[in-house]
N, C-alpha and C positions, 0 to 999 in steps of 0.2 A: 434898911439894909442890915443884914445880919453879920455880926462880927464872929469869925471863927478863929479860935486859937490855933496858931501854927504848930503842927505836930511833925517834927523832923523825921521821926521813924515812919509815920504813915507816908510822908512824901518820898522817902527812900524806897519803901515797899512799892509804891506806884511806879517809881522810876525803874526799878529792877524788873517789874512786871512788863512795862513797855519795852525794855531792852531785850528781855527773853523772847517776847512775841516777835520783835523785829528780827532777832537772830534766827529764830526758827523759820520765819518767812523767807529770809535770804537763802537759807540752806535747803529750801524746798521740803522741809519735814512736814509730817502730818500735823495739822493744827486742830485735831479733834479736842473737844472739851476746853479749848482756850476761849476766853471771852473776846467778844468783838463788840464792845460797848463800854459804858461807864463803869459797870460792875458785872460780876458773874455769879449767878445763883448756883448754889450747891446742888449736885445731883447724886442719886444712887441708881445704879443699873443692875437689875437682877434678871437672871435667865431661869425660866421654868421649862417644863417639857413642851408647853404649847406656845410660849410667847417670851418676849423680852419686855420687862417693865421698867420704865424710867420714872423716878419720883424726883421732882424739882421743888425746892423751897422758894416760894416767891410771896412772902407775906406782904400785906398792904399793897398788892398789885391788883387792880380791878380786872375781872375776867374779860371785859371788853377791850382791855389794853394788851391782851396776849394774843399773838398770832403764831400758828404752827404751820409749817409747810414742808413738803418733801419734794426734792428736785435732784435729779442726777445722783441718786443713791445717798443723799444727805438729808437729815432731818434738822430743821432749823426752828428754834423757839425764840421769838422776839417779844419784847415788851418794854414797859416803862413803869418805874415807881416814882411817883411825883412827891416832891419834897413839901412838907408842911410850911405854910407861910406864917411868919411871925405876926401875931395879932396883938391888939391892945390887951394888956393884962397877962400876956404870955411872954416869958423871957427864956430863951434857950440858953442853957449853961454848957451843954455838951452835945455834939452831933457826931456819932460814930457810925451810924448805919449808912449804907450806900444808897444813893438816889440816882435817877437818870435812866437812860436806856440800857438794855442788855440784849445780847444775842448769844445763844449757845448753839453750836453746830456739831452734829454727831454723824459719823459715817455709819450707814445701815449695813448690817450683815446681809449677805446675798440671799439668805433663806427667810427674809421678812416679806410678808404680803403687804406691800405699801398701800394697797387699795382698801385694806380693812383696819387701818390704824385708828384707835379710839383714844380720846383724851377726856379726862374728868378734872374738874377744879373744885376743891372744897377746902375751906379754912386755910387758905394760903399754900396749899399743897397741890401741885399739878401732877397728875398721874397719866402717863402715856403708855398705852399697851400696844405693842407691835407683835401681832400674831405671826407665827412661823408657818411656812409652807412646807409641805412634804417634798423632800428631795428624792427624785427617782433614783433607786439603787441601780448602780451600773452592773451589768452582767459581764462576767469574764469572757473575753474574746480571745480565741486562739489565733495567733498569727503564724502562718507557715513561712519558714525560711526557704528561699528559693535559690 
């Protein structure tokens, strides 16, 4: 059994995070980019002329433990980072990194071609490319007043 030193500031941070999440849920606010798991990986979202690119840091997560899905205009990335087991000859003095399951959900813009989304995983960085579709330009329509 691993003994972990109690950290009141970390516990307060986790409590405030749970409180904020519950408050937003009750008020019906948008929950984009909030974690729905034990921890939340950091993301960068960049827009180019042809696509949106999401980069997510998930070090020490195995590629086979990452699942990406799109449903009802939402992109969900789920996975798990497994905690090291204490072994003979190894003694942990501090554990600050987060372990366990994670889920990040993002609302997709309407101009994303969800059938052509691609993901790459290298050196703990997950890169998801969301190609844009051309939006037909609307023609001005004259309305006659009768």
